[in-house]
C-alpha positions, 0 to 999 in steps of 0.5 A: 819602778814603772811608769805609773809608779814614777808618774804618780809619785811626782804628781802626788807631791805637786805644790799646789800653789804654783801649780797655775802661776810662775814662781819660786819655791823653797824646800826644807832639806830636813822636813821635805816640805815645800812653800812658795817664795813668790809667785806671780800675782802675789802682792808686795805687802811692803817696801819697794812697789808696795801694793803692786803685784809680782809679774811672771818669772822667766824660764831663767829665773833662780834663787841662789841660796845659802844657810848658816847654823844656830851659833854666835850669829843667832838662830839658824838662818836660810837665806835666798836672793832673787830678782823680780819685776812687778806690774806697776802701771803708774811706774812703767820704767821703774819696776824691777828689784833685787830680793832677799827671802828669809826661809824662817819668817817668810819675809821678802826683804828689799835689797836695791830697787830700780830708780833708787839712788845708788852709792856712785854719787849723786844723780845716779839711779839703778837701771833695770834689773830684769833677768838678773840672778844674784848670789847670796852668801853668809859670812859666818862669825865673827862678821855675821853678815849676809852678802847679796851680789849682783851686776847693775847698770847705773843710770846717770853715770857716765857710759864709761863707768856706768856698769859693775858688780855691787853688793848689799850687806845685811847683819845677822840675825835681824837682817838690817841693811848695813851697807850697799856699795860697789866691788868692781866698776866699769872704768875703775882700777884694781885689776889683778896680774897678769894684767898690767898695772894701770889697766881698768875694768871694762863693761860688765854686760847684762849676761855677767854671771857671779858665784859666791860661796861661804867658808863653813865656819870661817867667816869667810867668803869667795867670789867669782866672775868674768870680766873684760879689762881694758887700757894700756898693754891690753889688746883684743887678744888678751883682754878677758879673764876669770876672777877670784875674790878672797874676802879675808885678805881682800885679794883678787886673782886672775884664774885664767886670762885670754891669750895665757898658756893653758898650763895643763899638761894634758890639754891641748898641747904645747903652744896653746893659750886660752881663747876669748871668755865669752860674756855670759860664761858661767864661772863657779867657785868653791872653797876647799881650803884653797879657793878654785874656780870651775869653768869651760874653756877654749884654747887656740894655737893647739889641736882643733880635735882637743880645743875645749875643756872643762878647767879647775883653776887655782888662784895664781898670777900665772899658770895656775890651772889644772885639767879636769876633762878635755875634748877627746878624753875618755868618757865615763860611760865609754867613747870620748868626749866631744866638743864642750860648747860655750853652753856647757853647764858646771856646778862645783863646791869644796869637794864635788864638780859636775859638768854636762858632756856630749860623747861620741863612739860610745856604747849608746849614751850621747850626752852625760852628766859627770860627777868627779869625772868618774861617775855618770849622773845621768845618760841620754837615751839610757835607763836608770836603775832606780827608775826601772827600764825607762830611758831618759832624756836630758834637756839643752840646759839641765840646770846643775847644782851641787852641795858639799854632801854630793847631792846633785840636782838637775832636769831631765825627762823620763820617757813619756813624761814632761821634763821634771827635777830630779836629784842624785846620790851614790846610794839611790842613784837618780830619783824625783828630787822634791815636792814639786810639779814637772816644770820645775827647773833651775834648782839650787841647793845649799849644804843643809840640803835646803833648795829652791827651784823656779815652778812650774 
């Protein structure tokens, strides 16, 4: 495929409605057809801020997605969740919210709105949801519940307990709101071993990222997040951790705690412990019989030349981690993995994990996307056979997502053209991903191949 063929293919598939406006799109995996979820300038038809227009969607905006097939929970349902801001001249300080999109009907359903009452008590209201990327997960039969998880700040609550991780539940198939409440609240107890009894949750900053996954056909879900813990027995050297929540047992586990041994035999040597987990660290969770988390980690107390890694952690009170890839390991494109910075991106499902990596000493590629440790999905500066001889470039944030079929979606630039959205599968290699213009990003994909993206 030459430049003209590639450029013509992607432009011919352009989504016209979002060509001149920022917004979110949905693509049906079965038909390949795309449609707009919402774009800047659209008017809210009902509910929160009715009659107001949606403002622009920031570069970081995304719409998480999950699906359930027809069965005990009713007709097949694909849902996406996102946050948005409105142009509301009369309410300049209360104009954000979190929403649920029903792909079957095109309906946008209110989840929570800035300024509305919260479940934390009389006189408390939701704060600004700007920049929030909520997570949606469908809990199948017998529950038949769609959960939307989000980080929030609560106005009117004491400063020591005004942030947390919350959720709203909607019943299937009708999507009626049945509950809104708190899972983990700043200043509240319920932390997990090895954090000491009596310790409490610290602040959940605006950069907190939440990931959720459903156990297909099992009527369960798993939740992963990073948090800070305070209280007796907690110090500055062991006060951050990564957590896994299992809903079927209502059990919380510490996947990894700052200051604890890394417990990875090949990384990074005896005596090393996990370093601080940054507030904005992305933690992705998967369910392959036993849930696990995947994340970038840094150690202290070991060799500096190999103190960063991509880690997979299973729930356990202590030492539940196993290694995935570490700095100075051999890379699949030749050479060695360089340092994994805090900005490293990861994505995982039950059977697949993908991450960004830099490489030193190799035959040419200096940055790669690596799938299941062995496959280079895309290589900086190198051509891909599906795209002819055109060299590619990977942006600082390629926006990774992967599903149980092993389809990876991400951003890259083909020489001579703007950054676009692409997909990878083992049969075709790298190909243009979906009917969108160049400039779309932050793809999300579910196990049925349905996807969302922020455009243009």
